[in-house]
C-alpha positions in Angstrom: 169.9 60.9 132.2 172.0 60.2 135.3 172.7 62.5 138.2 176.3 62.7 136.9 175.1 64.8 134.0 176.9 68.1 133.6 175.1 71.0 132.0 177.2 74.0 130.9 175.3 77.3 130.6 176.5 80.4 128.9 174.5 83.1 130.7 173.2 86.0 128.5 170.6 88.8 128.6 168.1 87.1 126.3 169.3 83.9 124.6 171.1 81.3 126.7 173.4 78.6 125.3 173.1 75.2 127.0 175.4 72.2 126.5 174.6 68.8 128.1 177.5 66.4 128.7 176.9 62.8 129.6 180.6 61.9 129.9 183.8 64.0 130.0 184.7 65.6 126.7 181.4 64.8 125.0 178.4 67.0 124.4 175.2 65.0 123.8 172.7 67.8 123.4 172.6 71.5 122.8 169.8 74.0 123.2 169.2 77.8 123.2 166.3 78.6 125.5 165.2 82.2 126.0 165.3 83.9 129.4 161.6 83.3 129.9 161.9 79.6 129.2 165.3 79.0 130.9 164.0 77.6 134.2 161.3 75.6 132.5 164.0 74.0 130.4 165.6 72.5 133.6 162.3 71.2 134.9 162.4 68.5 132.3 165.7 67.2 133.7 166.4 65.2 136.9 169.0 66.5 139.2 172.2 67.5 137.4 175.3 69.6 137.9 174.9 73.0 136.3 178.1 74.9 135.6 178.2 78.6 134.7 180.6 81.5 134.7 180.4 83.8 137.7 179.2 86.8 135.7 176.1 89.1 135.7 172.9 87.4 137.0 174.7 84.1 137.5 174.1 84.2 141.2 170.4 84.7 140.7 170.1 81.8 138.3 172.2 79.7 140.6 169.8 80.3 143.5 166.8 79.5 141.4 168.3 76.3 140.1 169.4 75.2 143.6 165.8 75.6 144.7 164.8 73.1 142.0 167.3 70.5 143.3 170.2 71.1 140.9 173.9 71.4 142.0 175.3 74.7 140.8 179.0 75.4 140.2 180.2 78.9 139.3 183.6 79.2 137.8 185.7 82.4 137.6 185.3 83.8 134.1 188.9 84.8 133.7 189.9 81.2 134.3 187.5 79.8 131.8 188.7 82.0 129.0 191.9 80.1 128.3 189.9 77.0 127.4 188.1 78.7 124.5 189.4 77.1 121.3 189.0 78.8 118.0 186.6 81.7 117.6 184.7 82.9 120.6 181.0 82.0 120.2 178.3 80.8 122.6 179.0 77.2 121.6 182.7 77.4 122.2 182.0 79.2 125.5 179.9 76.3 126.8 182.6 73.8 125.7 185.2 75.8 127.5 183.1 75.8 130.7 182.9 72.0 130.5 186.6 71.7 130.1 187.4 74.2 132.9 185.0 72.2 135.2 187.2 69.2 134.8 190.2 71.1 136.2 190.3 70.5 139.9 192.7 73.4 140.4 190.1 76.0 139.5 188.2 76.9 142.7 184.5 77.6 142.2 182.8 80.8 143.4 180.2 80.3 146.1 176.7 81.3 145.1 175.8 84.5 146.9 172.7 84.7 149.1 170.2 87.6 149.0 171.8 89.2 152.0 175.3 89.0 150.5 174.1 90.6 147.2 172.3 93.3 149.2 175.6 94.2 150.8 177.5 94.1 147.5 174.9 96.4 145.9 175.2 98.9 148.7 179.0 98.9 148.3 178.8 99.3 144.5 176.4 102.2 144.8 178.5 103.9 147.4 181.7 103.4 145.4 180.0 104.9 142.3 178.7 107.9 144.2 182.1 108.4 145.8 183.7 108.5 142.3 181.0 111.0 141.2 181.6 113.2 144.2 185.4 113.2 143.6 184.9 114.1 140.0 182.6 117.0 140.8 184.9 118.3 143.5 187.9 118.2 141.2 185.9 119.9 138.4 184.8 122.8 140.7 188.2 123.3 142.1 189.9 123.3 138.6 187.4 125.7 137.1 187.7 128.1 139.9 191.5 127.9 139.7 191.3 129.3 136.2 189.6 132.4 137.6 192.1 133.0 140.3 190.1 131.4 143.1 192.2 128.8 144.9 190.4 126.2 147.2 192.3 124.8 150.2 193.4 121.1 150.0 190.8 118.7 151.3 187.4 117.5 150.0 185.6 119.0 153.0 187.0 122.5 152.2 185.6 122.8 148.6 181.9 123.4 149.1 182.2 125.8 152.1 184.8 127.8 150.3 182.7 128.0 147.1 179.7 129.1 149.1 181.8 131.8 150.7 183.0 133.0 147.3 179.4 133.0 146.0 178.3 135.1 148.9 181.0 137.7 148.4 179.9 140.4 145.9 183.6 141.3 145.2 184.6 137.7 144.3 186.4 136.9 141.1 183.6 134.5 140.0 181.5 136.1 137.2 177.9 136.7 137.9 176.8 134.5 134.9 178.5 131.5 136.5 177.4 132.0 140.1 174.0 130.1 139.7 175.8 127.2 138.0 178.5 126.9 140.7 175.6 127.0 143.3 174.0 124.0 141.4 177.3 122.2 141.4 177.6 122.6 145.2 174.1 121.4 145.7 174.7 118.4 143.5 177.8 117.5 145.7 175.6 117.8 148.8 173.0 115.5 147.3 175.6 112.9 146.5 177.0 113.1 150.0 173.5 112.6 151.4 173.1 109.4 149.3 176.5 108.2 150.6 175.4 108.7 154.2 172.1 106.9 153.5 174.1 103.9 152.2 176.3 103.9 155.3 173.2 104.0 157.5 171.9 100.9 155.7 175.2 99.2 156.1 175.1 99.9 159.9 171.7 98.4 160.1 172.7 95.2 158.2 175.9 94.9 160.2 174.1 94.6 163.5 172.4 91.5 162.1 175.6 89.8 160.9 177.8 88.2 163.6 180.9 87.9 161.3 180.8 91.7 160.8 180.8 92.4 164.5 183.8 90.0 165.0 185.8 91.6 162.2 185.2 95.1 163.5 187.2 94.2 166.6 190.4 94.0 164.5 192.6 97.2 164.3 192.2 98.9 161.0 188.9 97.1 160.1 185.8 99.3 160.2 182.3 99.0 159.1 183.0 99.3 155.4 185.8 96.8 155.3 184.0 94.3 157.5 180.8 94.4 155.5 182.7 94.2 152.2 184.5 91.0 153.3 181.3 89.4 154.3 179.6 90.4 151.1 182.3 89.5 148.6 184.1 86.6 150.3 181.0 84.8 151.6 182.2 81.5 153.1 185.6 82.0 154.6 186.1 78.3 155.2 186.8 77.8 151.5 190.3 79.2 152.2 192.5 76.6 153.9 194.7 79.2 155.6 195.2 82.9 156.0 197.8 82.9 153.3 195.3 81.6 150.8 193.0 84.5 151.6 195.9 87.0 151.2 196.8 85.4 147.9 193.1 85.6 146.8 193.3 89.3 147.5 196.5 89.8 145.5 198.6 90.7 148.5 201.2 87.9 148.0 204.3 88.4 145.8 204.5 87.1 142.2 206.9 84.2 141.9 209.4 83.7 139.0 211.2 80.5 140.1 213.0 77.8 138.2 215.2 75.0 139.4 217.0 75.9 142.6 216.4 79.7 142.1 213.4 81.3 143.7 212.5 84.9 142.8 209.8 86.8 144.4 208.6 90.0 142.8 205.8 92.6 143.5 202.4 91.7 144.8 200.2 89.9 142.2 197.2 92.3 142.5 194.9 89.5 141.6 191.4 89.1 143.0 189.0 91.8 144.0 190.6 95.2 143.8 187.9 96.8 145.9 188.7 94.5 148.9 192.4 95.0 148.5 192.0 98.8 148.5 189.9 98.7 151.6 192.4 96.5 153.4 195.3 98.7 152.4 193.4 101.8 153.7 192.9 100.0 157.0 196.6 99.2 157.1 197.5 102.8 156.6 195.3 103.6 159.6 197.2 101.1 161.7 200.5 102.6 160.6 199.4 106.1 161.5 198.2 105.1 165.0 201.3 103.0 165.6 203.4 106.2 165.4 201.4 107.6 168.4 201.0 104.6 170.5 202.2 101.0 170.6 200.0 99.2 173.1 200.0 95.7 171.4 202.2 93.5 169.4 200.5 94.2 166.0 201.0 98.0 166.2 204.5 97.6 167.6 205.4 95.4 164.6 203.8 97.9 162.2 205.7 100.7 163.8 209.0 98.9 163.4 208.1 98.1 159.8 207.3 101.7 159.0 210.7 102.8 160.3 212.6 100.5 157.8 210.4 100.6 154.7 208.6 103.2 152.6 205.1 103.9 153.7 203.3 102.2 150.8 205.3 99.0 151.0 204.8 98.9 154.8 201.1 99.4 154.3 200.9 96.4 151.9 202.8 94.3 154.4 200.4 95.3 157.2 197.4 94.6 154.9 198.8 91.1 154.3 199.0 90.6 158.0 195.4 91.9 158.5 194.1 89.5 155.9 195.6 86.6 157.9 194.1 88.0 161.1 190.7 88.3 159.4 190.9 84.6 158.4 191.8 83.5 161.9 189.1 85.6 163.6 186.4 84.6 161.2 187.1 80.9 161.1 187.5 80.6 164.9 184.4 82.8 165.5 186.1 84.8 168.3 186.9 88.5 168.8 190.4 89.8 168.2 192.5 89.8 171.4 195.1 92.5 171.9 198.5 90.8 172.5 200.9 92.8 174.7 204.1 94.0 173.2 206.9 91.4 173.6 209.5 92.3 176.2 
């Protein structure tokens, strides 16, 4: 078996489907090793190119195979799916992976390191707990509204207001529900403590990552956004330009062009929605601060944009600009320099 051998792997929880290709379009061998025998299966082969979909546990298996001398290529799962012909089975999935690997337009996903996956895990945990906290706050506010107790707007107002109502003997809350609302408030406090613990861990990891420190010098880019980019993007040099990064985040317009007519529509919203959301939140922060002060060219441009466009559309435009700045700062390995407002 030559080094040019391509091995397609359909990753699963228990049984893996393996298809070995010795030349394009031809499968010379198939196997179905279990998870316990998966790595031992590749010890019998010389160095080969192992192609997998970038799905659950693929980065772990990719790191393990790279330690054993194999070249690992991870392909985006949504770009492999169109190559599945006929019914979707493990055999057709591996065949589709081989066909997608031959398409040079499909950009592979870099294998994440342990540090990157640690950051992604912290962000996923925080995101899940934030959703739980929001759900609990909305539930408490809605249930109390049915009893004539109205909580002021703002997430920080809910728990203090509920505690105040529980401490009032003349409150509209029935006595049978008071212990349950107290438990709900304590649950919210516990979730907030977990969120703060994650943020402390992110701060500790950020101090050890030079790219995070560089990105935090950009207006609108804080700890969460900087660590999220380092975790989910990985190698920034795989993007030839800042526009490619903005396109990867779904911040560039969809195009419906034909012949001499070019039509640009709304943003594509492709890529990681979590990164896009964080970047748009940062863009809103830039717009808000641009109303109060305009010390540099970026905020001055954002302020002028906010005067002629609706807030959300201006925020997306500023997010697009921030994505390009992130690419420039990260690739050049230099801090963001404030440029004075043009005369």
